[in-house]
N, C-alpha and C positions, 0 to 999 in steps of 0.2 A: 688235443686242446681240453676236452672234457676231463681226461685223466689228470692232467696237470692242475686244472681248476679244483678238482676234487681233492688232490693232494694238498694244495694250498689251503683249502677250506678246512681240511682235517688238521693241518698244522695249527691253524688259528684256534680251532676248537680245543686242541690239546693244550695250547698255551693258556687259554682262558680257564680251562678246567684245572690247571695247575694251581690257580689261586683259590679254588673252592675248598672249604674245610673238609678234611678227611682225617679220621683218627683210626689207625689200625695198630692194635697193640697185642702183645703176647707177654704175659707176666706171671709170676709165681705169687700165690697167696697162701699163707699159712693159716691153719684152722684157728679160729678165735680172733683173727685179725680182720681189719676193714681197710679197703682201699677205695679212694674216690678220684674220679677223673672229671675235670672241668672243661667245658667247651663254650666259647662265646659264639652265640648264634643270633642273627638278626630276626626281626619280627616277620611273621607270615612266611617262614621258611619251612620247607618240608624236611623232616629229620627222620632217619631210619637207623636202627642199631641191631646188631647181631652178636650174640655171645654164646660161647660153648666151652665146656670143660674138656681138656685133653685127657683121654684115657691113658694112664701110665702103662697099662699092659693090654694090648689089643686082643690077647688070647682069652681074657676073662672079662666079665661085665664090669662096668664102672662101680667101684666101691661106694657104699652109702656115705662114707666120710668125704667123698669128693663131690659134694653138692654145694651150691652157693645160693645166696639170696641177693637180689638187686632192687634198687629203688632209684628212679630217675626223677629229679625235681627241677622245677622252674626257678628263675632268679628270686622269686618271692615265696619259695617253699611249697608250691603246689605240686602234688604227686602226678607225674605224667605216665609212669609205668612202675609196676612193682611185681615181684615174684619171689617165692620162698622155696628153698631146698630143691632147686632144679639143676639139671646138668647142661641145659641149653635153652635158648629162647631168642625172641626178637621183639622189637617195638617200632612203632611208627606214629608220628603225630606232627601236626602243624603248629609251630610256635605262636603263642598269643602275645608274647612280649619279648623284647630284645634284652640280652644280657647273658650272664654265665649260667649255663645249665649244668647240673651236677649228676653224675652217675656213680653210685656207691655200691660196692660189692663186699659181702662179708660171709663168713662161714661160722658154724657153731663150734664150741669147744670140743676138742677130741683128744683122747689119750691113747697112744702117744700122738704127738703133734704131727699132722699130715700136711704135706706141701702140695698145693693144688695148682697145676698149670692151667692158665685161662687165656682164651683168645677173645678179643673184643674189637669189633669194627663199628665205627660211628661215622655216618655220612650226613651231610646237610646241604641244602641248596641244590645246585644243578647235579652234583654227584649222587644225590639221593634218588634220582630217577632212573628207572630201568629202561634205557633206550632200546635194548635188544627186544624186550617185550613189546615196546611201542611199535617197532618195525614189524614184528610178527602179527600183531593184532590189526594194524592198519593196512598191511600189505602195500606199503609205500616203497618207492625207490630209495636206494641208499643216499642219493643226493638230497632228497627231501628230508630224510632223517637227520643228515648232517646240518641242513639248514635249520631244522627245528632245534637241534642242539645249540647252534650258534645264536639263534634268536633268544632262546631261554638263557644262555650264558650272558649275552649282552644285557638282557633285562636284569639278571642277577647282579652284574657289575654296576648297572645304573642304580639299582636299589641300594647297593652297598655304598656307592658314592654319596647318595643322599643321607644314608645312615651315618657315615663318617662326618659329613658336613654338619648334621645335627649335633653329633658328639662334640665337634669342634666349637660350635656355637655355645654349647653348654659349658665347655671349658673356658671360653672367652668370657662368658657371663660370670663364671666363678672367679676368674682372674680379676675382672673389673671390680667385683664385690670385695675381693680380698684387698686389692690396692686401695679401694675407698676406705675400708676399715683401718688399714695400716696408716693411711694419711690422717684419719681422725685420731688414731692412737698416738701418732707422732705429735700432732697438734696438742692433744691433752697432756702428753708427757712434757712438752715444751712449756706449756702454761703452768704445770705443776712445778717444774724446776725453777721457773722465774718467780713463782709465788714463794717457794721455799727460800730462794736467794733473797727476795725482798724482806721476808720475815726475819731472816738471819741478820741482814743489814739493820733493820729496825731495832732488833734486839740488842745488837752491838752498840748502836747509837744511844739507845736508852741506858745501857749499862755504863758507857763512858760518861754520859751526862750525869748519871747518879754519882759516879766516882769523881765527878768534876775534872775529868781528864780532857774534856772538850769545852 
């Protein structure tokens, strides 16, 4: 009974974790170029990142040309992490605002042009927590760890729902404002058209009266 309950709980946790933001990338970056990655993260979310340059030849040290610089910025341009000419690194912070966070990588000019293979992992929310470390430090049973995972996941989903609801309200306010402006614009256009038509009729009537056609 306990085993089946644990299996069911693990399945639920896995299903919930599937919706948590995780970015795991491996890409090539040529020297002198820049590549940026955007990730939408909600407010007060734990965010961790890990990056490293892949050594093209394990038999020799990493060449000086195979180094990168990184800068992570908030939606309003605040620098959350930066490093220059490194072959690996990591960062961690708690978001102060919701929106699109940007991680940009670039390399200096190099002749001949070098192609750098780069690995980048970006996690936020529930997936940013090291539950294995939590279990070792707390000396708790596996079931308690799974319950903590589930509790934190439910809280994350709950916060995400409120965040999406606030975004929906913002969009509804924007739609109402746009509809109101369009209604006023349509009304003003109608008044302008009627005014122009009235002026044209008055002008034609005056013209015909002057010509004694009426």
